[in-house]
Wavefront OBJ file of the C-alpha trace (Angstrom):
o trace
v 49.903 15.691 -30.327
v 47.344 17.090 -27.920
v 48.856 19.478 -25.333
v 46.167 20.672 -22.912
v 47.502 23.653 -20.979
v 45.585 26.063 -18.831
v 46.272 27.764 -15.506
v 43.120 27.086 -13.526
v 41.860 24.573 -11.034
v 40.084 21.827 -12.927
v 37.752 18.960 -12.212
v 38.623 17.372 -15.547
v 40.056 13.888 -15.586
v 41.722 11.555 -18.022
v 41.088 7.868 -18.702
v 44.531 6.385 -19.332
v 45.245 2.932 -20.756
v 47.096 0.989 -18.075
v 49.674 -0.563 -20.426
v 50.932 2.809 -21.666
v 54.466 3.956 -20.913
v 55.252 6.981 -18.759
v 56.681 9.008 -21.654
v 53.264 8.850 -23.368
v 51.867 10.701 -20.372
v 54.344 13.623 -20.400
v 51.977 16.104 -22.103
v 49.632 15.916 -19.132
v 52.250 15.758 -16.410
v 52.683 19.317 -15.234
v 50.853 21.846 -13.106
v 49.605 23.916 -16.070
v 47.444 21.081 -17.441
v 43.666 21.578 -17.565
v 43.422 18.098 -16.017
v 43.507 17.419 -12.284
v 43.043 13.632 -12.055
v 43.374 10.401 -14.028
v 42.303 6.768 -13.828
v 43.203 3.553 -15.628
v 40.356 1.108 -14.818
v 42.515 -0.356 -12.031
v 43.042 0.069 -8.292
v 46.804 0.237 -9.028
v 48.270 3.449 -10.497
v 50.871 1.940 -12.838
v 52.554 4.751 -14.820
v 50.087 7.238 -13.328
v 52.108 7.025 -10.095
v 54.722 9.156 -11.880
v 52.183 11.868 -12.657
v 51.427 15.171 -10.956
v 47.720 14.386 -11.450
v 45.720 12.769 -8.673
v 45.311 9.057 -9.368
v 41.711 7.899 -8.879
v 41.556 4.121 -8.391
v 38.780 1.985 -9.865
v 37.386 -1.313 -8.648
v 36.307 -2.571 -12.079
v 34.346 -5.595 -10.866
v 33.859 -7.780 -7.790
v 37.069 -9.816 -8.252
v 39.469 -9.185 -5.335
v 37.063 -6.665 -3.782
v 38.216 -7.868 -0.355
v 41.651 -6.349 -1.100
v 40.289 -2.902 -2.020
v 40.608 -1.289 1.416
v 44.238 -2.429 1.695
v 45.043 -1.058 -1.751
v 43.330 2.240 -0.968
v 45.326 2.727 2.217
v 48.467 2.934 0.060
v 46.963 5.450 -2.379
v 46.309 9.058 -1.450
v 43.011 9.635 -3.251
v 39.750 11.134 -2.052
v 37.718 9.320 -4.708
v 37.190 5.730 -5.834
v 35.415 4.725 -9.029
v 33.546 1.454 -9.060
v 31.916 -1.211 -11.149
v 32.354 -0.043 -14.733
v 29.227 -1.087 -16.701
v 28.393 -3.981 -14.327
v 25.448 -5.167 -16.432
v 27.429 -5.364 -19.681
v 27.993 -9.030 -20.557
v 31.374 -8.355 -22.243
v 32.469 -6.235 -19.286
v 32.628 -7.101 -15.609
v 29.069 -8.526 -15.689
v 27.955 -8.780 -12.096
v 24.698 -10.150 -10.727
v 22.495 -7.492 -9.054
v 23.141 -9.017 -5.617
v 26.851 -8.170 -5.957
v 26.241 -4.729 -7.461
v 24.301 -3.632 -4.392
l 1 2 3 4 5 6 7 8 9 10 11 12 13 14 15 16 17 18 19 20 21 22 23 24 25 26 27 28 29 30 31 32 33 34 35 36 37 38 39 40 41 42 43 44 45 46 47 48 49 50 51 52 53 54 55 56 57 58 59 60 61 62 63 64 65 66 67 68 69 70 71 72 73 74 75 76 77 78 79 80 81 82 83 84 85 86 87 88 89 90 91 92 93 94 95 96 97 98 99 100
């Protein structure tokens, strides 16, 4: 198992599958990790809420975009990721007018 440990401030993040269980995350869940943030392709933290890492929400596509500001008010994050591969037809595929 991978155990990243290092005592320094880091800008490194972790992409974490949203259906994982909290115990899977334990190797990254302490202050000596080289990681400082994590995301799960969702605006909701899921098991990442139990982490010491900063959760960075993602608005994956335009669906429910009107609820994003409400969701963000409940999450203490300075960063939001958005629109993962919007032109990819198997992904969120968004027309350019929505991407802008």
